[in-house]
N, C-alpha and C positions, 0 to 999 in steps of 0.2 A: 579411085586412087589405088595405085599399085601398092603391093606389100612393102617394097623399098621406100615409097615415098610416105607411107603412114608413120606419123610420129608415135613412138611407144609411149604408152601410159607409164609414168614412173612407178605406179603401183602394181603392175602386172606381175603376177607370180613368176613368170618366166624370167622377167627382167631382174627379180631379186635373187634368184638362185646363184649362190656363190658371189654375190655382188659385194659383200662386206667382209673385209678382212681385218677390220679394227672397229672399236667403238667410235673413233673419230669419223670414219667413212659413214658409219650409220648416222651420226649427228649431221653431217653434210646433207645426206639424203633427207632426212627428216625436215631440215631447214628449207629445202627446195620443193617438197612435194606436196604441201598443203594448199587447199583452195579456200576452205571456210574458217572462220574465226575459231570455233570449237576445235577443229582439227589442228589449227596453228598452235592454240594453247596446249593441246595434248601433246603434239610433237615437240614443242619447246620444253615441256616438262620432261619427256623421255630423253631429249637432248642433254638437259642438265643432268639427268641420272647417268647417261652414257659417258659423259665427261668425267664424273666422279668415279664411276666404275673403272674406267680405263686408268685414271691416276692411282686408284687403289691397287688394281691389278699389277701395275708396274712396281709399285712398293712391295707388294707381297712377293713378287718374283725376285726382288732384290733382297728378300728376307729381312725387311726393315724391322726393328724392334717394336713391341707392343706400344711403347709410349709414342711411336710415330704413327702406327696403325690405328690406334684407338680414336684419335681425333678425326681421322679420315672416315672411319667406320660410323662415327657419331654424325659426321656431316652428311654422309650417304643416307643414314637412317632418317635424318630430318627431311632431306630432299625426297626420300621415298615416302614418308608420311604426308608430305604436301602433295605428292603425285597421287597417292591413294585417295586423299580428299577430293582432288580433282576427278578422279575416276569415279568415285562413289556419286559425285554430283553431276556427272555427264547427263545430257538431255535423254529423255525417255527413248527416243529413237536409237541411241547408242546402247542403252541398257537392254534393249529388246534384241540386239543382235546376239547370235549364238555364241560368238567369241568373247562376249563380255564377261561371262561367268569364269571360263578358264583363265582369262587375263587377270581378273580380280583375285582369283586363287593364287596365280603365280606371283602377283604382287605381295599378297599376304604371306605367302611361304618365304619369299626372299626377305621380307621385313622380319619375320620370326627368326631366320637364320642369321641375319645381321645382329639382332639382339643376342643370340647365342655367341656369335663371334667377338662381340664387344666384351662379353663377360668371360669367355674362354677363347682367347685369341687364336687365330689360325697358326700363329708361330709357335704357341706353347703346346698345340695338340701334337704336332709332329712336323717340324719344318721341312720345306721342300716343295716340290712341284705338284704333288697330289692335291694339296690345299689350293694352290693357284687354279688348278683345273676345275676343282669343285666350285670354287667361287666363280670362275668364268662360265662354266657351264650353266649354273643356275642364273647368273646375270643374263646370259645370251638367251636362255629359255624365256625368261620374263620379257626381255625387249622384243624377242621374236613373237611372243604372243601379243604384245602391244602393237607390233607391225601388222599383225593379221587383223586385229581389231580396227585399226586405223584404215586398213585396205577395205575391209567390209563396210565401214562407215562411208568411205569415199565412194564405193560402188552403190551403196543405198542412196547417196545423195545425188549421184549422176542419174540413177534410175528415176528418182522423184523428179529431177529436172527435166528428163525425157517425157515423163508422164504429164508434167505441167505444160510442156511445149506442145505435146499432142492434143491436150485439152484446149489450149489456146487456138491451135490450128483448127480443131474441130468446130470451136465456137465461132471462128472467123468464117469458116465454110458455111455453117448454119445460118449465120447472119447474112452472108452473100445470097444464100438460097432464098431467105425470107425476103430480102430486098428485091430479088429478081421475081418472086412470086407476087409481092405487092405491086411492082411495076406492071406485071402482066395483067393483074386484076384491074388496075387503074385503066389500062389501055382497053381492055375488054368491055369495061363499063363505059368507056368513052369520056372519062373525066378529064 
């Protein structure tokens, strides 16, 4: 198959470079990219976070007052707690991936910062663009770490599928050889 005919894997790193310009684009990608149930649950949870982050980011950019931001921050914090619980309870195969630790750290860091922002709102620290950029930078970092974990889990799943397929093919080949040898033995013995 030529390079032009090959269908790109949606999780290949080269296809992700510069692919997302908003949290909603990330959500659309997550919705379409998953192959197994754990990956779907994980991506659905990340999608829920990205939608809340984008809404909150827009309100921060509009310099919404604290009484508008606080419920959104609380909602995001609750969604992040639920997501963290999902991450902590991922199957062992996921937890063994080298990206798992950094992602859990990024989730915990974002959760702590949300708690600080709820008690010391972004608007009260110093209104304006720097707070939006800080919020978006930390949110994108966390979601980016999640994408890397998702990508590694998908790669591990595909590698395991290939190993299983190769083992199955090898088993079928061995069985064919055994059947051939048994047939030869019967013919030789004149049975």
